[in-house]
N, CA, C and O of each residue as an XYZ file, in Angstrom:
556
protein
N     -91.674    -86.786     55.349
C     -92.613    -85.787     54.862
C     -92.951    -84.828     56.008
O     -93.305    -85.277     57.098
N     -92.848    -83.517     55.779
C     -93.099    -82.567     56.861
C     -94.559    -82.561     57.284
O     -95.459    -82.815     56.484
N     -94.767    -82.272     58.533
C     -96.100    -82.169     59.101
C     -96.638    -80.777     58.782
O     -95.968    -79.781     59.054
N     -97.836    -80.695     58.209
C     -98.405    -79.411     57.799
C     -99.091    -78.657     58.920
O     -99.518    -77.521     58.716
N     -99.210    -79.246     60.089
C     -99.837    -78.555     61.207
C     -98.915    -77.464     61.732
O     -97.700    -77.648     61.805
N     -99.499    -76.331     62.095
C     -98.705    -75.231     62.647
C     -97.902    -75.711     63.858
O     -96.698    -75.471     63.943
N     -98.565    -76.380     64.779
C     -97.883    -76.896     65.961
C     -97.660    -78.399     65.778
O     -98.285    -79.221     66.448
N     -96.763    -78.737     64.862
C     -96.483    -80.134     64.544
C     -95.695    -80.806     65.665
O     -95.177    -80.137     66.560
N     -95.611    -82.122     65.608
C     -94.984    -82.902     66.684
C     -93.537    -82.497     66.929
O     -93.122    -82.376     68.082
N     -92.766    -82.285     65.875
C     -91.358    -81.925     66.045
C     -91.230    -80.555     66.688
O     -90.385    -80.355     67.560
N     -92.053    -79.619     66.270
C     -92.030    -78.274     66.852
C     -92.361    -78.344     68.347
O     -91.690    -77.714     69.164
N     -93.374    -79.096     68.691
C     -93.750    -79.214     70.104
C     -92.674    -79.925     70.915
O     -92.449    -79.590     72.078
N     -92.010    -80.904     70.308
C     -90.910    -81.596     70.998
C     -89.783    -80.618     71.308
O     -89.255    -80.603     72.420
N     -89.419    -79.806     70.329
C     -88.351    -78.819     70.529
C     -88.751    -77.779     71.576
O     -87.952    -77.419     72.441
N     -89.978    -77.308     71.491
C     -90.454    -76.278     72.428
C     -90.472    -76.800     73.855
O     -90.283    -76.033     74.799
N     -90.692    -78.077     74.018
C     -90.788    -78.667     75.358
C     -89.423    -78.911     76.001
O     -89.358    -79.301     77.167
N     -88.341    -78.692     75.269
C     -87.010    -78.980     75.808
C     -86.662    -78.060     76.972
O     -85.840    -78.410     77.819
N     -87.279    -76.897     77.016
C     -87.149    -76.053     78.202
C     -85.979    -75.090     78.169
O     -85.090    -75.158     77.321
N     -86.027    -74.200     79.128
C     -85.005    -73.162     79.248
C     -83.668    -73.761     79.645
O     -83.599    -74.774     80.341
N     -82.613    -73.112     79.186
C     -81.262    -73.627     79.437
C     -80.276    -72.451     79.472
O     -79.454    -72.300     78.568
N     -80.360    -71.642     80.493
C     -79.462    -70.492     80.637
C     -78.030    -70.965     80.843
O     -77.796    -72.056     81.363
N     -77.070    -70.133     80.430
C     -75.655    -70.430     80.639
C     -75.208    -69.863     81.976
O     -75.673    -68.805     82.401
N     -74.311    -70.566     82.629
C     -73.804    -70.125     83.931
C     -72.890    -68.909     83.798
O     -72.936    -68.005     84.632
N     -72.056    -68.883     82.749
C     -71.088    -67.794     82.573
C     -71.043    -67.321     81.119
O     -70.048    -67.545     80.429
N     -72.103    -66.676     80.650
C     -72.100    -66.220     79.252
C     -71.196    -65.009     79.049
O     -70.945    -64.248     79.983
N     -70.715    -64.842     77.840
C     -69.975    -63.625     77.487
C     -70.936    -62.469     77.230
O     -70.616    -61.310     77.494
N     -72.114    -62.800     76.714
C     -73.129    -61.796     76.408
C     -74.503    -62.340     76.776
O     -74.784    -63.528     76.623
N     -75.348    -61.442     77.264
C     -76.749    -61.761     77.517
C     -77.574    -60.607     76.978
O     -77.255    -59.437     77.191
N     -78.639    -60.960     76.277
C     -79.521    -59.936     75.734
C     -80.962    -60.363     75.985
O     -81.296    -61.543     75.882
N     -81.799    -59.408     76.311
C     -83.232    -59.645     76.460
C     -83.900    -58.956     75.277
O     -83.643    -57.787     74.989
N     -84.754    -59.700     74.607
C     -85.442    -59.137     73.442
C     -86.926    -59.470     73.538
O     -87.304    -60.605     73.829
N     -87.756    -58.466     73.288
C     -89.205    -58.601     73.411
C     -89.890    -58.453     72.063
O     -89.411    -57.748     71.175
N     -91.016    -59.130     71.932
C     -91.903    -58.916     70.800
C     -93.116    -58.172     71.345
O     -93.982    -58.780     71.974
N     -93.186    -56.868     71.112
C     -94.281    -56.091     71.696
C     -95.654    -56.451     71.124
O     -96.677    -56.131     71.730
N     -95.688    -57.108     69.972
C     -96.969    -57.457     69.362
C     -97.685    -58.591     70.085
O     -98.911    -58.598     70.186
N     -96.906    -59.552     70.588
C     -97.560    -60.714     71.209
C     -97.127    -60.941     72.659
O     -97.714    -61.767     73.358
N     -96.120    -60.224     73.107
C     -95.674    -60.372     74.483
C     -94.572    -61.393     74.695
O     -94.126    -61.592     75.824
N     -94.121    -62.051     73.616
C     -93.006    -62.992     73.756
C     -91.762    -62.251     74.247
O     -91.526    -61.094     73.898
N     -90.983    -62.944     75.058
C     -89.724    -62.384     75.554
C     -88.706    -63.509     75.595
O     -88.994    -64.612     76.060
N     -87.503    -63.210     75.098
C     -86.431    -64.191     75.164
C     -85.206    -63.548     75.780
O     -84.841    -62.422     75.443
N     -84.585    -64.270     76.676
C     -83.284    -63.903     77.224
C     -82.305    -64.883     76.614
O     -82.418    -66.094     76.807
N     -81.344    -64.353     75.878
C     -80.400    -65.187     75.149
C     -79.009    -65.000     75.722
O     -78.534    -63.873     75.861
N     -78.353    -66.109     76.057
C     -76.974    -66.108     76.550
C     -76.077    -66.643     75.445
O     -76.440    -67.575     74.726
N     -74.908    -66.043     75.321
C     -73.985    -66.432     74.267
C     -72.580    -66.547     74.825
O     -72.084    -65.632     75.482
N     -71.946    -67.671     74.559
C     -70.535    -67.862     74.890
C     -69.775    -67.968     73.570
O     -70.195    -68.683     72.660
N     -68.673    -67.264     73.475
C     -67.879    -67.216     72.248
C     -66.456    -67.704     72.526
O     -65.938    -67.576     73.635
N     -65.846    -68.266     71.484
C     -64.437    -68.652     71.537
C     -63.858    -68.414     70.147
O     -64.333    -68.988     69.167
N     -62.833    -67.567     70.062
C     -62.214    -67.225     68.780
C     -63.243    -66.753     67.754
O     -63.223    -67.191     66.604
N     -64.131    -65.871     68.164
C     -65.182    -65.294     67.318
C     -66.202    -66.302     66.804
O     -66.962    -65.999     65.884
N     -66.226    -67.485     67.383
C     -67.216    -68.492     67.022
C     -68.080    -68.797     68.239
O     -67.625    -68.705     69.379
N     -69.308    -69.152     67.984
C     -70.224    -69.483     69.068
C     -69.816    -70.823     69.668
O     -69.728    -71.828     68.963
N     -69.571    -70.828     70.957
C     -69.253    -72.083     71.625
C     -70.477    -72.659     72.326
O     -70.586    -73.871     72.515
N     -71.405    -71.769     72.711
C     -72.613    -72.253     73.371
C     -73.665    -71.145     73.404
O     -73.342    -69.963     73.524
N     -74.914    -71.550     73.296
C     -76.047    -70.639     73.428
C     -76.983    -71.212     74.486
O     -77.241    -72.414     74.530
N     -77.473    -70.336     75.321
C     -78.498    -70.697     76.292
C     -79.629    -69.696     76.184
O     -79.463    -68.622     75.605
N     -80.759    -70.039     76.729
C     -81.894    -69.119     76.635
C     -82.932    -69.399     77.711
O     -82.986    -70.478     78.301
N     -83.745    -68.389     77.939
C     -84.974    -68.522     78.708
C     -86.040    -67.844     77.862
O     -85.945    -66.654     77.561
N     -87.043    -68.601     77.487
C     -88.092    -68.070     76.616
C     -89.418    -68.021     77.357
O     -89.967    -69.049     77.753
N     -89.915    -66.820     77.531
C     -91.259    -66.616     78.056
C     -92.098    -66.297     76.827
O     -92.376    -65.137     76.519
N     -92.493    -67.359     76.137
C     -93.015    -67.170     74.797
C     -93.868    -68.355     74.361
O     -94.072    -69.319     75.100
N     -94.347    -68.241     73.151
C     -95.128    -69.316     72.549
C     -94.194    -70.446     72.095
O     -92.971    -70.311     72.119
N     -94.797    -71.547     71.687
C     -94.040    -72.721     71.245
C     -93.196    -72.420     70.003
O     -92.128    -73.008     69.833
N     -93.653    -71.524     69.141
C     -92.888    -71.198     67.934
C     -91.539    -70.585     68.289
O     -90.509    -70.983     67.746
N     -91.545    -69.634     69.187
C     -90.309    -68.980     69.617
C     -89.404    -69.963     70.355
O     -88.195    -69.982     70.128
N     -89.976    -70.772     71.228
C     -89.178    -71.737     71.987
C     -88.524    -72.755     71.066
O     -87.352    -73.086     71.246
N     -89.261    -73.254     70.085
C     -88.702    -74.234     69.149
C     -87.602    -73.603     68.303
O     -86.582    -74.243     68.048
N     -87.788    -72.370     67.868
C     -86.772    -71.669     67.095
C     -85.502    -71.479     67.928
O     -84.394    -71.707     67.443
N     -85.672    -71.061     69.177
C     -84.517    -70.878     70.071
C     -83.770    -72.193     70.276
O     -82.539    -72.218     70.282
N     -84.509    -73.274     70.443
C     -83.872    -74.574     70.657
C     -83.088    -75.016     69.413
O     -81.979    -75.537     69.532
N     -83.657    -74.813     68.236
C     -82.933    -75.168     67.009
C     -81.660    -74.334     66.864
O     -80.605    -74.858     66.506
N     -81.765    -73.050     67.141
C     -80.577    -72.191     67.071
C     -79.523    -72.678     68.056
O     -78.339    -72.739     67.725
N     -79.952    -73.022     69.259
C     -79.018    -73.554     70.260
C     -78.314    -74.799     69.732
O     -77.096    -74.926     69.855
N     -79.076    -75.715     69.146
C     -78.524    -76.977     68.668
C     -77.610    -76.819     67.449
O     -76.662    -77.587     67.286
N     -77.885    -75.838     66.599
C     -77.199    -75.742     65.305
C     -76.082    -74.701     65.254
O     -75.358    -74.640     64.261
N     -75.924    -73.891     66.283
C     -75.017    -72.744     66.218
C     -73.582    -72.999     66.647
O     -72.701    -72.192     66.348
N     -73.328    -74.087     67.330
C     -71.974    -74.349     67.835
C     -70.950    -74.310     66.690
O     -71.117    -74.972     65.666
N     -69.888    -73.519     66.891
C     -68.809    -73.425     65.909
C     -69.086    -72.476     64.762
O     -68.297    -72.406     63.820
N     -70.182    -71.748     64.818
C     -70.535    -70.810     63.739
C     -70.325    -69.373     64.224
O     -70.302    -69.103     65.425
N     -70.175    -68.467     63.268
C     -70.026    -67.064     63.659
C     -71.371    -66.349     63.535
O     -72.308    -66.853     62.914
N     -71.440    -65.175     64.134
C     -72.691    -64.422     64.152
C     -73.114    -63.973     62.760
O     -74.305    -63.816     62.493
N     -72.152    -63.767     61.877
C     -72.475    -63.358     60.504
C     -73.263    -64.446     59.793
O     -74.223    -64.148     59.082
N     -72.873    -65.700     59.972
C     -73.612    -66.805     59.353
C     -75.037    -66.861     59.888
O     -75.980    -67.062     59.124
N     -75.197    -66.684     61.188
C     -76.542    -66.713     61.755
C     -77.393    -65.554     61.242
O     -78.599    -65.709     61.048
N     -76.776    -64.399     61.021
C     -77.520    -63.269     60.458
C     -77.950    -63.572     59.022
O     -79.045    -63.182     58.616
N     -77.109    -64.260     58.251
C     -77.492    -64.649     56.881
C     -78.692    -65.609     56.909
O     -79.628    -65.471     56.122
N     -78.646    -66.577     57.823
C     -79.754    -67.526     57.961
C     -81.016    -66.771     58.368
O     -82.099    -67.033     57.844
N     -80.875    -65.843     59.298
C     -82.006    -65.020     59.751
C     -82.649    -64.303     58.568
O     -83.868    -64.356     58.399
N     -81.841    -63.638     57.753
C     -82.377    -62.871     56.630
C     -83.019    -63.777     55.579
O     -84.047    -63.424     55.000
N     -82.427    -64.924     55.335
C     -83.009    -65.882     54.392
C     -84.361    -66.371     54.879
O     -85.340    -66.374     54.132
N     -84.406    -66.784     56.134
C     -85.649    -67.295     56.716
C     -86.719    -66.209     56.733
O     -87.879    -66.469     56.415
N     -86.332    -65.011     57.098
C     -87.266    -63.876     57.147
C     -87.892    -63.639     55.771
O     -89.104    -63.451     55.662
N     -87.075    -63.647     54.735
C     -87.569    -63.433     53.376
C     -88.496    -64.574     52.938
O     -89.554    -64.336     52.355
N     -88.088    -65.803     53.224
C     -88.900    -66.950     52.815
C     -90.247    -66.965     53.525
O     -91.261    -67.312     52.919
N     -90.271    -66.595     54.791
C     -91.546    -66.487     55.503
C     -92.397    -65.356     54.925
O     -93.584    -65.538     54.653
N     -91.778    -64.191     54.741
C     -92.496    -63.014     54.258
C     -93.127    -63.254     52.894
O     -94.266    -62.859     52.646
N     -92.376    -63.905     52.014
C     -92.852    -64.141     50.649
C     -93.643    -65.448     50.529
O     -94.051    -65.826     49.431
N     -93.860    -66.136     51.654
C     -94.567    -67.416     51.675
C     -93.928    -68.413     50.704
O     -94.614    -69.129     49.975
N     -92.598    -68.434     50.721
C     -91.839    -69.352     49.883
C     -91.544    -70.628     50.659
O     -91.610    -70.635     51.888
N     -91.221    -71.701     49.958
C     -90.759    -72.897     50.672
C     -89.502    -72.564     51.472
O     -88.599    -71.899     50.964
N     -89.442    -73.017     52.700
C     -88.261    -72.768     53.516
C     -87.144    -73.664     53.001
O     -87.213    -74.891     53.059
N     -86.120    -73.001     52.499
C     -84.995    -73.697     51.888
C     -83.713    -73.027     52.373
O     -83.278    -72.011     51.831
N     -83.127    -73.613     53.395
C     -81.900    -73.086     53.989
C     -80.778    -74.079     53.725
O     -81.046    -75.210     53.320
N     -79.517    -73.681     53.946
C     -78.416    -74.640     53.798
C     -78.705    -75.919     54.589
O     -79.388    -75.882     55.612
N     -78.189    -77.029     54.114
C     -78.557    -78.348     54.642
C     -78.440    -78.466     56.158
O     -79.272    -79.118     56.788
N     -77.420    -77.846     56.755
C     -77.271    -77.961     58.211
C     -78.383    -77.222     58.969
O     -78.550    -77.422     60.172
N     -79.136    -76.378     58.274
C     -80.234    -75.626     58.886
C     -81.594    -76.119     58.409
O     -82.608    -75.473     58.675
N     -81.635    -77.241     57.715
C     -82.894    -77.716     57.123
C     -83.972    -78.026     58.156
O     -85.149    -78.108     57.805
N     -83.601    -78.199     59.401
C     -84.592    -78.464     60.457
C     -85.621    -77.345     60.567
O     -86.717    -77.560     61.085
N     -85.280    -76.161     60.088
C     -86.211    -75.031     60.153
C     -87.419    -75.212     59.238
O     -88.337    -74.393     59.271
N     -87.440    -76.274     58.416
C     -88.601    -76.533     57.568
C     -89.861    -76.769     58.411
O     -90.973    -76.655     57.896
N     -89.701    -77.092     59.684
C     -90.881    -77.311     60.539
C     -91.727    -76.048     60.666
O     -92.889    -76.116     61.066
N     -91.147    -74.894     60.326
C     -91.880    -73.633     60.422
C     -92.600    -73.268     59.123
O     -93.162    -72.177     59.022
N     -92.594    -74.151     58.136
C     -93.251    -73.850     56.856
C     -94.710    -73.416     57.032
O     -95.125    -72.462     56.374
N     -95.506    -74.064     57.880
C     -96.899    -73.615     58.045
C     -97.029    -72.184     58.559
O     -98.075    -71.561     58.380
N     -95.991    -71.657     59.191
C     -96.027    -70.292     59.729
C     -96.012    -69.257     58.605
O     -96.503    -68.142     58.785
N     -95.454    -69.614     57.451
C     -95.316    -68.659     56.348
C     -96.654    -68.032     55.973
O     -96.707    -66.857     55.611
N     -97.711    -68.786     56.056
C     -99.032    -68.283     55.675
C     -99.683    -67.424     56.763
O    -100.752    -66.855     56.544
N     -99.049    -67.329     57.927
C     -99.634    -66.589     59.059
C     -98.673    -65.466     59.447
O     -97.853    -65.626     60.352
N     -98.779    -64.345     58.763
C     -97.796    -63.255     58.896
C     -97.577    -62.784     60.327
O     -96.449    -62.459     60.698
N     -98.629    -62.741     61.137
C     -98.448    -62.235     62.503
C     -97.693    -63.218     63.391
O     -97.440    -62.893     64.551
N     -97.323    -64.397     62.910
C     -96.542    -65.354     63.690
C     -95.078    -65.403     63.239
O     -94.261    -66.070     63.873
N     -94.743    -64.709     62.159
C     -93.355    -64.697     61.681
C     -92.408    -64.208     62.770
O     -91.341    -64.785     62.979
N     -92.798    -63.151     63.456
C     -91.912    -62.571     64.472
C     -91.652    -63.535     65.621
O     -90.623    -63.434     66.290
N     -92.562    -64.462     65.858
C     -92.351    -65.460     66.922
C     -91.174    -66.369     66.578
O     -90.342    -66.675     67.433
N     -91.114    -66.793     65.333
C     -90.029    -67.663     64.870
C     -88.713    -66.893     64.805
O     -87.652    -67.448     65.090
N     -88.781    -65.630     64.433
C     -87.577    -64.821     64.204
C     -87.029    -64.157     65.462
O     -85.904    -63.657     65.443
N     -87.790    -64.137     66.553
C     -87.360    -63.431     67.763
C     -85.974    -63.855     68.263
O     -85.174    -62.980     68.595
N     -85.649    -65.151     68.334
C     -84.294    -65.512     68.785
C     -83.197    -65.000     67.842
O     -82.116    -64.623     68.296
N     -83.471    -64.989     66.546
C     -82.502    -64.435     65.590
C     -82.340    -62.932     65.801
O     -81.230    -62.406     65.710
N     -83.444    -62.243     66.082
C     -83.383    -60.799     66.333
C     -82.552    -60.507     67.578
O     -81.809    -59.527     67.613
N     -82.675    -61.346     68.590
C     -81.854    -61.191     69.799
C     -80.380    -61.359     69.455
O     -79.540    -60.585     69.916
N     -80.062    -62.372     68.645
C     -78.670    -62.579     68.223
C     -78.156    -61.377     67.435
O     -76.996    -60.992     67.579
N     -79.003    -60.788     66.610
C     -78.595    -59.628     65.839
C     -78.266    -58.450     66.763
O     -77.359    -57.670     66.474
N     -79.001    -58.321     67.872
C     -78.690    -57.279     68.844
C     -77.343    -57.533     69.493
O     -76.579    -56.598     69.731
N     -77.047    -58.791     69.778
C     -75.745    -59.133     70.348
C     -74.638    -58.805     69.353
O     -73.580    -58.304     69.734
N     -74.887    -59.089     68.079
C     -73.880    -58.829     67.046
C     -73.498    -57.351     66.985
O     -72.343    -57.011     66.728
N     -74.470    -56.480     67.221
C     -74.177    -55.050     67.159
C     -73.318    -54.571     68.324
O     -72.662    -53.534     68.224
N     -73.316    -55.322     69.437
C     -72.494    -54.914     70.576
C     -71.225    -55.732     70.711
O     -70.364    -55.402     71.527
N     -71.091    -56.791     69.929
C     -69.939    -57.686     70.057
C     -68.769    -57.186     69.248
O     -67.711    -57.817     69.237
């Protein structure tokens, strides 16, 4: 059963995993949230148009850090188009305060369900996806 607290135990566990920059990324992007001051530096390594590894440094709240960590854990072997689809789905579900319902391999994002009711925190969860979208435009 999911924890209804905004900063639930699983979210805090993920956020505490810490920064993990890549030594030799193919792409690095810095993306800021001017509303709250969050900043993420995202490193991306690709192989045959698929993500082989993601690293990041998040100067941000726990929501952004946990989102970045989940993306890092779940993105291996996926293409940027799939991540953009997940981004758009999650964005819509948060915006409309709908139950977070993503494909099964992305179900871990249900930990952000309490964020749906707090519109000014949506961008914290979505910031790592927005950084990936910036990389997609230059890749």
